[in-house]
SEVOVO-917374 format. One line per 8 residues: number of its first residue (from 1); their letters; for each residue x, y, z of N, C-alpha, C, CB. Coordinates in steps of 0.2 Angstrom, whole numbers, plus 5000, padded with zeros to 4 digits. Each point is the difference from the previous one (the first is absolute). Glycine has a CB too. Example, Ala and Ser with C-alpha at 12.3 -4.5 7.8 and 13.67 -1.06 7.14 Angstrom:
residues 2
1 = as = 5066:4972:5039:4996:5006:5000:5004:5006:5000:4991:4994:5006 ~ 5007:5011:4990:5004:5006:5001:4996:5005:5003:5006:4997:4990
END
This chain:
residues 73
1 = maktrtvv = 5157:4988:4917:4994:4998:5000:4997:4999:5007:5002:4994:4989 ~ 5002:5004:5015:4998:4999:5007:4999:5006:5004:5007:4990:5000 ~ 4997:5015:4998:4999:5007:5003:4994:5003:4998:5012:5002:5000 ~ 4986:4997:4993:4994:5003:4998:4994:4997:5003:5005:5002:4989 ~ 4995:4991:5012:4995:4996:5003:4999:5003:5008:5003:4990:4992 ~ 5003:5011:5011:4999:5002:5007:4997:5007:5000:5010:4994:5003 ~ 4992:5011:4993:4997:5007:5000:4993:4999:4998:5011:5005:4997 ~ 4987:4991:4998:4992:5000:4999:4997:4997:5005:5002:4999:4988
9 = sriaggiq = 5001:4996:5016:4996:4996:5005:4999:5005:5006:5006:4989:4996 ~ 4999:5015:5005:5000:5005:5006:4995:5006:4998:5011:4997:5003 ~ 4988:5005:4991:4995:5005:4998:4993:4997:5001:5008:5005:4992 ~ 4991:4989:5005:4994:4997:5001:4998:4998:5007:5002:4995:4989 ~ 5003:5003:5015:4998:4999:5007:4998:5006:5004:5008:4991:4999 ~ 4996:5015:4999:4998:5006:5003:4993:5003:4998:5012:5002:5000 ~ 4986:4997:4994:4994:5002:4998:4994:4995:5003:5005:5004:4989 ~ 4997:4990:5012:4995:4995:5003:4999:5002:5007:5003:4991:4992
17 = yglgilsl = 5003:5011:5012:5000:5001:5007:4996:5007:5001:5011:4994:5001 ~ 4990:5011:4994:4996:5006:5001:4993:4999:4999:5010:5006:4996 ~ 4988:4990:4999:4993:4999:4999:4997:4996:5006:5002:5000:4987 ~ 5001:4996:5016:4998:4996:5006:4998:5005:5005:5006:4990:4997 ~ 4999:5015:5005:4999:5005:5005:4994:5004:4998:5012:5000:5003 ~ 4988:5002:4991:4994:5005:4998:4993:4996:5001:5008:5006:4992 ~ 4992:4988:5006:4994:4996:5001:4998:4999:5007:5003:4994:4990 ~ 5002:5005:5015:4998:5000:5007:4998:5007:5002:5008:4990:5002
25 = vfavlvya = 4995:5015:4996:4998:5007:5002:4992:5001:4997:5012:5004:5000 ~ 4987:4994:4994:4994:5001:4997:4994:4996:5004:5006:5002:4989 ~ 4996:4992:5013:4995:4996:5004:4998:5004:5007:5005:4989:4995 ~ 5000:5014:5008:4999:5003:5006:4996:5006:4999:5011:4996:5005 ~ 4990:5008:4989:4996:5006:4998:4993:4998:4999:5010:5005:4995 ~ 4989:4989:5001:4993:4998:4999:4996:4999:5006:5004:4995:4989 ~ 5000:5002:5016:4997:4998:5007:4998:5007:5004:5006:4989:5000 ~ 4999:5015:5000:4999:5006:5004:4997:5006:4997:5010:4996:5005
33 = spsirnal = 4989:5005:4989:4998:5006:4997:4993:4999:4996:5012:5004:4999 ~ 4983:4998:5004:4993:5000:4997:5000:5003:4993:4994:4999:5011 ~ 5010:5007:4988:4999:5003:4994:5004:4996:4994:5000:5011:5007 ~ 5005:4986:4995:5003:4995:4995:4995:4995:4998:5011:5002:5004 ~ 4985:4995:5001:4995:4995:4998:4995:5002:4996:5002:4995:5011 ~ 4996:5012:4990:4994:5003:4996:5003:5001:4993:4995:5005:5011 ~ 5011:4997:4989:5003:5002:4993:5000:4994:4996:5007:5009:5005 ~ 4995:4985:4998:5001:4994:4996:4993:4996:5000:5012:5000:5003
41 = aithgevy = 4983:5002:5000:4994:4997:5000:5000:4993:5003:4997:5006:4990 ~ 5006:4994:5016:5001:4993:5004:4995:5000:5005:5012:4999:4998 ~ 4983:4996:5002:4995:5000:5005:5003:4998:5007:4992:4997:4991 ~ 5004:5004:5014:5003:4998:5007:5001:4992:5000:4994:5010:5005 ~ 5003:4986:4992:5001:4993:5000:5006:4998:4996:4988:4998:5001 ~ 5014:5006:4994:5006:4998:4996:5006:5002:5003:4993:5001:4990 ~ 5007:5003:5015:5006:5003:5003:5005:4995:5002:4994:5010:5004 ~ 5004:4985:5000:5005:4995:5002:5002:4995:4994:4994:5000:5011
49 = lyiflfsv = 5003:4999:4984:5002:4997:4994:5006:5004:4997:4988:4994:4998 ~ 5011:5012:5001:5005:5004:4997:5006:5000:5004:4991:5007:4995 ~ 5008:4994:5012:5006:5000:5005:5004:4993:4999:4994:5008:5008 ~ 5002:4987:4992:5003:4993:4999:5004:5000:4994:4991:4995:5007 ~ 5006:5006:4987:5003:5000:4994:5007:5004:4999:4988:4998:4995 ~ 5011:5009:5007:5006:5004:5000:5005:4998:5005:4993:5009:4997 ~ 5005:4988:5008:5006:4998:5005:5003:4993:4998:4993:5005:5009 ~ 5004:4991:4988:5003:4994:4997:5004:5002:4994:4990:4993:5004
57 = fgilsils = 5008:5011:4992:5004:5002:4994:5006:5004:5003:4990:5001:4992 ~ 5009:5003:5013:5006:5004:5002:5005:4995:5004:4993:5010:5001 ~ 5005:4986:5002:5005:4995:5004:5003:4996:4995:4993:5000:5010 ~ 5004:4997:4985:5003:4996:4995:5005:5004:4996:4990:4993:4999 ~ 5008:5013:4999:5005:5004:4996:5006:5002:5004:4990:5005:4994 ~ 5009:4996:5013:5006:5002:5004:5005:4994:5000:4993:5008:5007 ~ 5004:4986:4994:5004:4994:5001:5004:4999:4993:4992:4995:5009 ~ 5004:5005:4986:5003:4999:4993:5006:5005:4999:4989:4995:4996
65 = gslllree = 5009:5011:5005:5005:5006:4999:5006:4999:5004:4991:5007:4997 ~ 5008:4991:5010:5006:4999:5004:5004:4994:4998:4993:5005:5009 ~ 5004:4990:4988:5004:4995:4998:5004:5002:4994:4992:4992:5004 ~ 5005:5012:4992:5004:5002:4994:5006:5005:5002:4990:4999:4993 ~ 5008:5005:5012:5005:5005:5002:5006:4996:5004:4991:5009:5001 ~ 5008:4986:5003:5004:4996:5004:5003:4994:4996:4995:5004:5010 ~ 5007:4997:4984:5002:4995:4996:5007:4997:5002:4993:5005:4990 ~ 5007:4988:5011:5006:4997:5002:5005:5000:4994:4994:4993:5009
73 = k = 5013:5008:4993:5005:5000:4995:5003:4994:4999:5002:5012:5002
END
């Protein structure tokens, strides 16, 4: 039972960590690429809100995923 829990915890942590990295990359792309902003219909005034939201989600996902990956034995 403990081994199954460890494996599931590591898989979930890896997925969370990966989603956090993708979220941070997407935040940078929204900031840097006008074509992505146009495709997503993000106005100039909303850019910083989206960057903030994606960055907060990314940082929290990375922290949560790293805690799951670095489970103490």
